[in-house]
N, C-alpha and C positions, 0 to 999 in steps of 0.2 A: 629393351633388348637389343643390343648390337651384335653383327655378325662382321667378326673380324678374318680376314682371309690373307694368307701368304701364300706362296709359290716357292718353292726352293730348286733350283736349279741343279744342285748337288746338295745333297743329305750328309755326306761323311764331310768331318771337318770342323772347324770352329765356327766359320763363316754360318754356316746353317744353324749352329746350336745358340750363336749370338743372336740371329733374325729370331729365331723361336722365343728366346728369352725377352727379348724386347716386345714382342707381341702378348705374351704371358703376364709379362708386366702391365697391359692396359687392361685386360679382360675382367671382369667382373663377375659377380654370381649369376645375373641375367643374362649373360653374353655367350655366345659360342664361337669360337675357333675352328676355323677350317684351316686344315695344311696340306695344301695339295704339292704333288712330285709326281714325275715320270714313272711309270710302273716298273721300269727298270733300277730304279732305286730304291725300292721298297724293302730289300734284303738289308740297306744300310737305316732302316729307319726305328731300328732298336735304341740308338741314341736319343732320338726324339721323344720315343714314347718313354723312355726311362724320366726325362726329364719333366715331362708332363706327371707322370706319377708322382715324381719327388716334390712336386709344386703342388700337389693336391686336386688333381685333374681327374676325371672320367674321361676315357677315350674311347672311339670306336674306329677301326682302320678298315677302310672298304674299297675295293677296286672299282674304278669306272666301267662304264659299258664298252666294249671293245679292248679292256684290258688295256688304254693306254695310258691312265692317269693311277695313283695313289692317293687316297685322300684319308687323312685321319680328321675327324670332328673331337671337339673335345669342351668340356664344361668345366667350371670350377666347384670344386666342392668344399663343405667345410674340412678343416682339418682334424684329423684323428687323432685322439689322444694315446 
């Protein structure tokens, strides 16, 4: 089981989506993907979670202690028919 972690400096825009796409291409069924960003970017995280959902990932968003970071952890699931 591998834990792949990426940090997004900016969440809005193509650069963030490309970075997430690259990471999810490396995630297997036993792995966990952790995406971190500054908490003020959390309101832009819908594009990221939509991408995860379209690629068959279950995800859980959480705020860090002190509300400085916003974290999304995700795991790949089997495709639903």
